[in-house]
C-alpha positions as CSV (number, residue, x, y, z in Angstrom):
1,X,19.9,-5.4,-49.8
2,X,17.3,-3.0,-51.1
3,X,17.7,-0.9,-47.9
4,X,21.5,-0.7,-48.4
5,X,21.1,0.4,-52.0
6,X,18.6,3.1,-51.0
7,X,21.0,4.3,-48.3
8,X,23.9,4.4,-50.9
9,X,21.8,6.4,-53.3
10,X,20.7,8.8,-50.5
11,X,24.2,9.3,-49.4
12,X,25.4,9.9,-53.0
13,X,22.7,12.4,-53.7
14,X,23.0,14.3,-50.4
15,X,26.8,14.1,-50.1
16,X,26.6,12.4,-46.7
17,X,29.8,11.2,-45.1
18,X,30.4,7.6,-44.4
19,X,28.4,6.4,-41.3
20,X,30.1,3.6,-39.4
21,X,27.9,0.9,-37.9
22,X,28.8,0.8,-34.2
23,X,26.9,-2.2,-33.0
24,X,28.4,-4.8,-35.3
25,X,29.5,-8.4,-34.7
26,X,32.7,-7.3,-33.0
27,X,30.7,-5.1,-30.6
28,X,28.5,-7.9,-29.5
29,X,31.4,-10.4,-29.2
30,X,33.1,-8.1,-26.8
31,X,30.0,-7.0,-24.9
32,X,30.3,-7.6,-21.1
33,X,27.1,-7.7,-19.1
34,X,27.0,-5.3,-16.1
35,X,26.3,-6.4,-12.5
36,X,22.7,-7.1,-11.7
37,X,22.4,-4.3,-9.2
38,X,23.9,-1.9,-11.7
39,X,21.4,-3.0,-14.3
40,X,18.6,-2.4,-11.8
41,X,20.0,1.0,-10.9
42,X,20.4,0.2,-7.2
43,X,24.2,0.3,-6.6
44,X,26.8,2.8,-7.7
45,X,29.8,0.4,-7.8
46,X,32.3,3.3,-8.5
47,X,31.3,4.9,-5.2
48,X,31.0,1.5,-3.4
49,X,34.6,0.5,-4.4
50,X,36.0,3.7,-2.8
51,X,33.8,3.2,0.4
52,X,34.8,-0.4,1.1
53,X,38.4,-0.5,-0.1
54,X,40.7,-0.9,2.9
55,X,44.5,-0.1,3.1
56,X,46.6,-3.2,2.9
57,X,48.6,-2.3,5.9
58,X,45.4,-2.4,8.0
59,X,45.0,-6.1,7.2
60,X,41.4,-7.3,8.1
61,X,40.3,-4.1,9.9
62,X,36.7,-3.4,8.9
63,X,35.7,-0.2,7.2
64,X,32.3,0.9,8.4
65,X,29.6,2.8,6.4
66,X,26.8,4.9,7.7
67,X,24.0,3.9,5.2
68,X,20.9,6.0,4.8
69,X,17.9,4.9,2.7
70,X,14.4,6.3,2.2
71,X,11.3,4.2,1.4
72,X,7.8,5.5,0.7
73,X,7.0,5.8,4.4
74,X,10.2,5.4,6.5
75,X,13.9,6.2,7.0
76,X,16.4,3.5,7.5
77,X,19.9,4.0,9.0
78,X,22.5,1.2,9.3
79,X,26.1,0.7,10.2
80,X,27.5,-1.8,7.7
81,X,30.9,-3.4,7.2
82,X,31.8,-5.1,3.9
83,X,33.2,-8.7,4.1
84,X,34.2,-11.2,1.4
85,X,31.0,-13.2,1.9
86,X,28.8,-10.1,1.9
87,X,27.9,-7.0,3.9
88,X,27.5,-7.4,7.6
89,X,25.0,-5.1,9.4
90,X,26.4,-4.0,12.8
91,X,23.5,-1.9,14.0
92,X,20.2,-0.6,12.4
93,X,17.4,1.8,13.2
94,X,14.3,2.8,11.3
95,X,11.9,5.7,11.8
96,X,9.1,3.1,12.3
97,X,10.6,2.7,15.9
98,X,10.0,6.4,16.7
99,X,6.5,5.6,17.7
100,X,8.0,4.3,21.0
101,X,9.4,7.7,21.7
102,X,6.3,9.7,20.9
103,X,6.6,10.5,17.2
104,X,3.9,8.7,15.2
105,X,3.4,10.9,12.2
106,X,5.7,12.4,9.6
107,X,8.2,9.5,9.7
108,X,10.0,10.4,6.5
109,X,10.6,14.2,6.8
110,X,13.8,16.1,7.7
111,X,13.2,16.0,11.4
112,X,12.4,12.3,11.4
113,X,15.6,11.6,9.5
114,X,17.5,13.4,12.2
115,X,15.8,11.4,15.0
116,X,16.6,8.2,13.2
117,X,20.3,9.0,12.8
118,X,20.4,10.0,16.5
119,X,18.7,6.8,17.5
120,X,21.2,4.7,15.5
121,X,24.2,6.5,17.0
122,X,23.1,6.2,20.6
123,X,22.1,2.5,20.1
124,X,25.5,1.6,18.5
125,X,27.5,3.4,21.1
126,X,25.5,1.7,23.9
127,X,26.3,-1.7,22.2
128,X,30.0,-0.9,22.1
129,X,30.1,0.6,25.7
130,X,31.0,4.0,24.3
131,X,27.8,5.8,25.1
132,X,29.1,7.4,28.3
133,X,32.4,8.4,26.8
134,X,31.0,10.0,23.7
135,X,27.6,11.6,24.6
136,X,27.5,13.8,21.5
137,X,25.8,17.2,21.4
138,X,22.8,17.4,23.7
139,X,22.0,21.0,22.9
140,X,21.2,21.2,19.2
141,X,22.3,24.4,17.6
142,X,23.1,23.3,14.0
143,X,26.9,23.9,14.3
144,X,29.5,21.4,13.3
145,X,31.8,20.1,16.1
146,X,35.3,18.9,15.3
147,X,38.5,18.2,17.3
148,X,42.0,18.2,15.7
149,X,44.6,15.9,17.2
150,X,47.9,16.0,15.4
151,X,47.1,15.8,11.7
152,X,43.8,14.1,12.1
153,X,40.3,15.6,12.5
154,X,37.7,13.9,14.6
155,X,34.1,15.1,14.4
156,X,33.4,14.8,18.1
157,X,33.4,17.3,21.0
158,X,36.3,15.8,23.0
159,X,38.6,12.9,22.3
160,X,39.1,10.2,25.0
161,X,42.6,9.2,26.0
162,X,41.9,5.4,25.9
163,X,39.2,4.9,23.3
164,X,38.8,6.7,20.0
165,X,35.4,7.5,18.6
166,X,33.6,5.2,16.3
167,X,34.3,6.3,12.7
168,X,32.0,5.6,9.7
169,X,31.7,7.0,6.2
170,X,28.4,8.3,4.8
171,X,26.8,6.0,2.1
172,X,24.0,7.8,0.2
173,X,23.6,5.1,-2.5
174,X,22.3,6.5,-5.8
175,X,20.6,9.5,-4.2
176,X,21.5,13.0,-5.5
177,X,23.4,14.9,-2.7
178,X,21.7,18.3,-3.1
179,X,22.0,21.0,-0.5
180,X,19.4,20.4,2.3
181,X,18.8,16.8,1.4
182,X,17.3,14.6,4.1
183,X,20.3,12.3,4.0
184,X,22.3,15.0,5.7
185,X,19.7,15.3,8.4
186,X,20.4,11.7,9.3
187,X,24.1,12.5,9.1
188,X,23.7,15.4,11.5
189,X,21.7,13.3,13.9
190,X,24.4,10.6,13.9
191,X,27.2,13.1,14.6
192,X,25.2,14.8,17.3
193,X,24.7,11.3,18.8
194,X,28.4,10.8,19.1
195,X,29.6,9.1,15.9
196,X,32.7,10.3,14.0
197,X,31.5,10.9,10.4
198,X,33.7,13.1,8.2
199,X,31.5,15.9,6.7
200,X,31.3,19.7,6.1
201,X,28.5,22.2,6.3
202,X,28.3,22.8,2.5
203,X,25.4,20.5,2.0
204,X,23.4,21.4,5.1
205,X,20.3,23.5,5.1
206,X,21.2,27.1,5.6
207,X,24.4,27.1,3.4
208,X,24.5,29.9,0.8
209,X,26.7,28.8,-2.1
210,X,27.1,32.3,-3.6
211,X,27.9,34.0,-0.3
212,X,29.8,30.9,1.0
213,X,28.2,31.4,4.4
214,X,26.5,28.9,6.7
215,X,23.4,29.8,8.7
216,X,23.3,27.3,11.6
217,X,20.0,28.7,12.8
218,X,18.3,27.6,9.6
219,X,19.6,24.0,10.1
220,X,18.3,24.0,13.6
221,X,14.8,25.2,12.4
222,X,14.7,22.3,10.0
223,X,15.7,19.8,12.7
224,X,12.8,20.9,14.9
225,X,10.3,21.0,12.0
226,X,9.8,24.7,11.9
227,X,9.2,24.6,8.1
228,X,6.4,22.0,8.7
229,X,4.7,24.1,11.3
230,X,4.9,27.2,9.1
231,X,3.3,25.3,6.3
232,X,0.6,24.1,8.6
233,X,-0.2,27.6,9.8
234,X,-0.3,28.8,6.2
235,X,-2.8,26.2,5.1
236,X,-5.0,26.8,8.1
237,X,-5.3,30.4,7.1
238,X,-5.6,30.0,3.3
239,X,-7.1,26.6,2.6
240,X,-8.5,24.8,5.6
241,X,-9.9,21.9,3.5
242,X,-6.5,21.1,2.2
243,X,-5.0,21.4,5.7
244,X,-7.6,18.8,6.9
245,X,-6.6,16.5,4.0
246,X,-2.7,16.8,4.2
247,X,-2.4,16.8,8.0
248,X,-5.2,14.4,8.8
249,X,-2.8,12.2,10.9
250,X,-1.4,15.2,12.7
251,X,-5.0,16.3,13.6
252,X,-5.9,12.8,14.7
253,X,-2.9,12.7,17.1
254,X,-3.7,16.2,18.4
255,X,-0.5,17.8,17.1
256,X,-0.7,21.6,16.7
257,X,1.7,23.7,14.7
258,X,3.0,25.4,17.9
259,X,3.7,22.1,19.6
260,X,6.1,20.6,17.0
261,X,9.3,21.9,18.5
262,X,8.4,20.6,22.0
263,X,7.4,17.3,20.4
264,X,10.8,16.8,18.7
265,X,12.6,17.9,21.8
266,X,10.8,15.3,23.9
267,X,11.6,12.7,21.2
268,X,15.4,13.5,21.4
269,X,15.4,13.2,25.2
270,X,13.5,9.9,25.1
271,X,16.0,8.5,22.6
272,X,18.9,9.4,24.7
273,X,17.3,7.8,27.8
274,X,16.7,4.4,26.2
275,X,18.1,3.8,22.6
276,X,18.0,0.0,22.9
277,X,15.7,-1.8,20.5
278,X,12.4,-3.1,21.7
279,X,12.2,-6.8,22.8
280,X,10.8,-9.1,20.2
281,X,7.4,-10.5,21.1
282,X,6.9,-14.2,20.3
283,X,3.9,-14.9,18.2
284,X,1.4,-17.0,20.2
285,X,-1.5,-18.7,18.5
286,X,-4.8,-18.5,20.5
287,X,-7.1,-20.3,18.1
288,X,-5.4,-23.5,16.9
289,X,-8.2,-24.5,14.6
290,X,-7.9,-21.5,12.3
291,X,-4.1,-21.7,12.2
292,X,-4.0,-25.5,11.8
293,X,-1.7,-26.7,9.1
294,X,-3.2,-28.8,6.4
295,X,-2.0,-32.4,6.6
296,X,0.1,-33.7,3.8
297,X,-1.6,-36.1,1.5
298,X,-0.1,-39.5,0.7
299,X,0.6,-40.8,-2.8
300,X,-2.6,-42.9,-2.9
301,X,-4.7,-40.0,-1.7
302,X,-3.3,-37.7,-4.3
303,X,-4.0,-40.2,-7.1
304,X,-7.6,-40.7,-5.8
305,X,-8.1,-36.9,-5.7
306,X,-7.0,-36.5,-9.3
307,X,-9.2,-39.4,-10.4
308,X,-12.2,-37.9,-8.7
309,X,-11.4,-34.5,-10.4
310,X,-11.2,-36.2,-13.8
311,X,-14.5,-38.1,-13.2
312,X,-16.2,-34.8,-12.2
313,X,-14.9,-33.1,-15.4
314,X,-16.2,-36.1,-17.5
315,X,-19.7,-35.8,-16.0
316,X,-19.8,-32.1,-16.7
317,X,-18.8,-32.8,-20.4
318,X,-21.5,-35.5,-20.7
319,X,-24.1,-33.1,-19.3
320,X,-23.0,-30.5,-21.8
321,X,-23.3,-33.0,-24.7
322,X,-26.8,-34.1,-23.6
323,X,-27.9,-30.4,-23.4
324,X,-26.6,-29.8,-26.9
325,X,-28.5,-32.9,-28.3
326,X,-31.7,-31.7,-26.7
327,X,-31.2,-28.3,-28.2
328,X,-30.7,-29.8,-31.6
329,X,-33.9,-32.0,-31.3
330,X,-35.9,-28.9,-30.3
331,X,-34.6,-27.0,-33.3
332,X,-35.6,-29.9,-35.6
333,X,-39.1,-30.0,-34.2
334,X,-39.5,-26.3,-34.7
335,X,-38.4,-26.5,-38.3
336,X,-40.9,-29.4,-39.0
337,X,-43.7,-27.4,-37.4
338,X,-42.9,-24.4,-39.6
339,X,-42.9,-26.5,-42.8
340,X,-46.2,-28.2,-42.1
341,X,-48.5,-25.1,-42.3
342,X,-46.7,-24.1,-45.5
343,X,-47.7,-27.3,-47.2
344,X,-51.3,-27.0,-46.1
345,X,-51.5,-23.5,-47.5
346,X,-50.1,-24.6,-50.9
347,X,-52.8,-27.5,-51.2
348,X,-55.7,-25.0,-50.8
349,X,-54.4,-22.8,-53.6
350,X,-54.5,-25.7,-56.1
351,X,-58.1,-26.4,-55.2
């Protein structure tokens, strides 16, 4: 009440207008809790609704999404279809697999994102028996390829008479779609691999927003890691210690700035030769003793274990009590010894 009176006096003296309390009882009665993944900042439900909503006249036809996500170390690309019970992953590829194709370092940069998108596209088309029909763009030049048939535009080189290309929509999650983002490197790799993903060049590296021009050569340089090699050469000349620190893994693998383009070229070729996932190796236990499972105790054994633990605790408490009593006795003896000499000294003075 005192706070309300002080506020009224303040408003009267300073001629403040009436301030409405927004979060009142009516606000909290009507408050609706948001979805968990929205509260965690993981899902943009406004974008998700538009990506998964299918036309009614297409009945149960799945609508596929090309999902790109970045972790602290790797790039993950997936083809996902939304169902009533949950999302269904049709095919997936991560940059962690690029070690099989010769790329063991820099698994999250622009070039690695392109390789991961290419790997996913070739793997999916091989799974659907479309890899020979839609081979994609073998010679990388950074240009966008599209084919118009009637009123529709397909982002592939040529359209087959019997089978149409596999179409998916780009899903970037909550990532900001800035010009030159690594998300679009994965997109470019997937389209060069033969997937039909609607896009334009306005977010690719090399696009000038003011001049409204697209430099495909700049995009090609990014795909082959030219920006990384230039930075490596710059550090080698200016600060060799920092170069040794930042590119320690590159040095360990024997990768030189001049050899990056050849490395990525060989990785692209190896992916096209065999995009299938590696066979899973079964875990075999060699030493059975160290991996032996602890046997489950019976009810009686558990009771005995608890009783033994209680008895051990009681013994510890008794020992502590005995130690305390001994300490008290020692202190009393010391006090008596200190008092005895004082009495003797006092008697001598009276004499």
